[in-house]
Structures are given as structure tokens and as C-alpha cells.
N, C-alpha and C positions, 0 to 999 in steps of 0.2 A: 292068725285071726283070733284064736283063743285069748293070746298075750294081750292083744290089743283090746279086746273086749273088758279083759279084766283089769287092764290100766285105767280104761274110761271110767270103769266103776269106781276104781279106787280114786281116782281124781276128783269124781262128783262129790264122794263122801268127804273127801279132804276140803273141798273147796267150800262145802256147805258151812264149815266152821261152827260147828255146833251151836236143854230144858233143866232147868235146874232143879235136882231132887231135893226132897226135903231133908231136914238133917237126919232124920231117923233111916234114910236109904240112900245115901250119898252117890253110890256107884249105880243105882237103878235108872236105866233109861226112861224117858217120858215120850214115847214116839207119838208122833202128830200125823194126821190124814193128809196135810197140806203137801203138795207136790213137791214144794221146795225143801221140806224138812231134812235137817241134817243134824247129827248130833256127835260129839265126839269127847271122849276122854283122853287128854294127851299127857305123857309122862316124858322128862328128859333127863339125863344125866351128864355133866361135865366132870370126867374122870381124872385123876391126879397125873396119869401118864399123857393125856393129851386126846384121849379118845371121847367121842360125844356119841352119845346113844340116845336116840328118840324111838318112842313106840306110842301106837295109838288104837283105841278101840272106837270105831264108828260105826253109826246107823245112818241111812239116809234113804229117801224115796226118790231120790234123783237116778236117773236111768231106767233100764228096764226093771219091773216088777216094784215091789216096796218094801220097806224094812228089812231091808238086806243089810248085811254087817260085812266090815273089813276090819282085819287085824294087820297091822302093819309094823314094820321096825325100819330102823336106817341107822347104820353104824358107821361112823366115819373114823377111821384109824390113821393116824399120821404115817404117810408114806405109802399107804396100802389102798386098793382100790375100795370105793365105798360098796357097801353090801345093804341092799334094801329087799328084804324079801315081804311077801304079802300074801293073804289068802283071804277070798271072799265067799260069804256064806249066805244062805237063804235065810228068810224069817223065821224057820223052824229048827235053825243050826245055832241058834244063839239065845241065851236067857239069863235071867237074874234070879238068884236063890236068896231070898230075904232071910232064911233061916242063917245062912253062913256068910251074908253080905258080900256074895260072889257072882261076877259076871263071867260067864262063858260064853266064848265066840269062837266055834269050831274047835281047832286045838288049844286056843288060847285063854289064859286065866288070869282075871283081875280080882283080888282079894283084899278086903279090909278088915282089919283086927287090931292087935296091938301096934301093929305096923302097917305097911301098905305092900302088898306082895303081887309081883307079875310075872307070868312064865308065857314065853312065846316061843313055843318049838316049831320052826318055820323054814322051809327050804332047805332041809337036811342040817340045819343048824339050831341054835338055841340061844334065847336071851332070857336070862331070870335077872329081876331086880327087886331088891328088897329096901324100901325105904324105912327109916327108923321111926318116923312118924304115922300115925293114921291119918285120913283125909280130913280136913276142917275147913270146910267152905267159907270164902270170904268173896264178897263182891264190891271190888273198889267203885269209886265214884264213877258215875256215868257207864256202868257196866251193861245197862239196857239201851238198845237202840231200836227205834221204831221207824220203820219206813212203810208208809201208807197204813195197811191193815196187818203188816207183817212185822215181826221183831226178832231181835238177836240179843241173846243175854250170855253172860259171861261170868264165871267165878274161879279163883283160886283155890285149889284144893290142897297145894302143899307150896308155900313159897320159897322155903328153904329147908331141906332135910336131908340129913347123912343119908348116903345110900352106898349100897355093895351091889356089884353086878357080876354075874357069872355068865360068861360069853364062849360060845363054842362055834366057830366059823365053819361053814361048809368045806369037807374036805380034810378037817382035824379032829382028832379025837381028844385034844386038850383042852380042858375047860379054864379058860383065864377067870382069874378072881381079881377084879378092880375095886377101887374105891373112890369116892367122890361125893359131890353134893348135887341134889336133884330139885326139881321143880315139876308141879303137874297143875293142870286146869282142866275144865268141864265146860263145854260150851253148847248151846243150842240155839238154832236159827231156822225160822220159816221164811226169810229173806233170800230172794234169787242171788246166788253169789256175785252174779254181775254188777248186782245194785247195791252191795253192802258196802262196800269201800273203794275210795280211789287209790289209796295206799295205806298200808301198815310198816310202822317202824317197832320193833320188839329188842329188847336188850335186857340179858341175864346174866349176872354176875355170881356164879355158882362156884367157888372154890373154898377148899377146907382151910380154916383160920383166916380168910381173906375179908374184904368188906363187901359182903354180898348184898345184891341189889336188883330190884326190877325195874322195868320201865316198859311201858305200852302206849302206843299213840296211833290213833286212827283219823284218816282224813277222808271225811263223806263228801259225797257228791253235791251236798248242799253247802259246801264251804266250811262246814263245822268240823270241830276237832274233839271228837268223844267217841269213846274214852281215851282218856290221855291223861296217865299218872306216872310219876315215880315213886317207889316202895323200896326204903332201904330197910335191911333187916334190923329189927328191934324198933322199929318206927311204924307210922300209919301211912298209907297212901296220900301222895300230895299231888293235887291237880296240876297238870300243865294246860297252858291256853293255847298254843299253837306249836307247828315244828314247819321246817323247810328243808327237803332233801335235794342233795347235790350228788351227781356221780362223779367219781373222781375220774382223771383223765386216763384213756387206755380203751382197749377192745370192749366194746360194750357187753359182751358175754362174759368177761373176766373182771372188769374194773370194780373196785369196790365202791362204798357209799359214804357220805359224811352226811350227817343230820344236825341242824341247831333247833333247839327246844327251850322255849320259855314258860317260866311259872313263877309262881308268888316267891319262890326261894331264888330267882335269878335266872340267868341263863345258863343252859346246859349245851354240850357239844359232843357229838358221837362221831368218831372216825374209824372206819375199818382198817385194819393193819394187815390182815391177809384173807384170801377167799378160801373157804373150805368146801363149799358145794353151790352149784346153782342148779336149781330145778325149773322145769318149763313143760308140765305135764300136756298142755294143749298142743304146744308147738311139736311135742314128741309123738304127738297121735298122727302125725301128718294128715291125710285126708279125712280121718275121722273127726279131728278137730275141728273141722267146719260145721260140723253136725251140733256140737256142744257150744261153740263160741258164743252164741246168741245168749244161751242161758248163764254160763260161767264166764265168758271174756275169755282173755288169754293171759292169766297170771304167772309171773315169774316169782320165785322167791330166792335171794341170795342169803346164804348163812356164811359170816365171817366171824373172825376174832377181831375184836375192836376195844377202844379205849373210850371210856366216859370221863370227861372233863367237866368240875363244878368249880364255881368261885371259891377261892379260900379253902379247897379240900384237896385231899389226894386224889391221884388218877385212879380210876377203877376199871380193872380188866376183864372182858367177858365175852358172852356171845351176842351178837348183833344179828337180826333179821330186817330184811327189807322186801317187801311183797308189792308188787303193782303190775297193772297191765301193761304188757308189750305187745299187744295186738296190732 
């Protein structure tokens, strides 16, 4: 039962999809008294050996109590079982130190200096990430979404940054040292998760020496598509007008996805080439899921290797995420 409660709290923090701190305190959370408040600092790295590492520091009022925090990681290694450790802490077990630009959450540490540094000693394992760049917030067009009296805000902290990862998996004494390219963002929300979006499409091309690119698109319940943009490395975010999702034929729990997107630069096409991970936290909660479904819905996220095709330009390979309600 304790595991179920922790999973529930982790789910609520992640689904809240996180306020945007001022430039002088990029990593400082800005808690709200709103019951649906959720804030997250999210970091990921696509490594040269095919390993994918995701980490997140979250604070939320959803679930029992308020301002509790969750530090979590997901490590997907080719041919190996996914490792997803997490720890939940109370409001007095996390804090931000302005003097050192450091956010501490239980055993986990996030620090900004000449670069960006993370340490997550979790579940008898360890994830250390060093980004070569310090966080530099930028809000692409449409990054604020208003739903009634509530709002969601999003900023990119690191669009493309060289990264080194130290990884020690449970049961091993060896510290793997890996290199790749990473991405980070910060989001803050007081919107009930079930009302925030009908679906999300995200694509991140993060490869050393490759054509790095970001794409994010949200379909709202009002029929709008904001935020929606494509952001090539070395350029500026370009607004997309709309997108259409299609599931590839096959088992609904394993099938990949395709997306057609349109913008001022013409039509774009995303197509999954292999499924890396499917997460369905509400479904996994079983009977407890019925308690949170009215607030958070039943979101499912597919993480896939994919290719982006653009008129007159080379294909771009990267990571595609699709999130939608499958309740």
C-alpha cells in the first residue's frame, strides 16, 4: 500500500506539468496555494550509446498535504529493463538556497553555476548529470495557457546542451560515464491536469554533431493548438498552426504514432520508428486510479524513437513523446 501511495503522489506531481522564476533565481520554485498547483524542473539526455535519461524535480499540492516534492528519474538502456526510481518528500524536506543557486529535494540536488549539475542518489543507484551550459530561460510563443482563472506556463531552460552522465545502476558498483546532448524545461500550473490538454506531441532531436531540433504541440479542449512550435538549433522558435495524430496499426499498447503538423514553413511529418517506453500511471494504480481520475484523467505517454520529415530538408532523427487520455 505504501508503494501505491507513493506512485499516486508521483503521478499527481508529474501530471500537474508545472511558475516561472525570475532570471536571478532560475531554479527557485514559486509555490501557490491553489489546490491544483504543480511545478516541475525537467531534464533529459539522449546519450551516444542509445541510453535515454530523464530526471525531474517536482512540487505539488495535489494529493494529501501541500507543497510536497518528488525527485524521480527514468533510465532506458537498450536491451535492459527500465529503471524508474523516485522519492517523495514533505514540504520541510526540500528547499532552495539562493546563495548557491541550489535546489535540494531530499537526497537529490540541482545546482546552477558555470553549468547545470544534478545528483540523484535513488534506490541504491545514482544518476549524476553535468550540462555544459547554465540554465537560460526562454518562453517560446504561446507558452502561457489560460483556463478560466487558472494558467499553465512553460519555459525552456536548456534547448540543446552537451551533457555528461554518471550512472550507477542498483546491484552494480561500476559507475558508467556516458556523453550526449540534453534538454531542460520548467513549467508551472494551477490548471487541473484533466483540463489542461486533450493531447501533447513532443519531439527532441538531441544528438552530438547532428541536426538538433525541438518541437512541442498541445491540443486544447477548446479546439486550439497552443503552444505549438518547432525550434531548430541556432534559430528561433517557429509557430505551428495545428497537428493531427494517428496511431499506427497494431496492439494499442505497443503501436507507435504518426503526426502531421502545419506551420508557416510548410507541412511537417513525424513518424515513430520504435517504442521505447509506455507509461500509464492511472491505469497502473488499479482501484486507486478511480479516486484520481476525475482530477487527472487517465493519461498515457508513449516515448518513441522517431523521424521528422520537412519539405526540402534532410530527415531529423530523435525522440518523440505522445501524451493523451486513454481512460
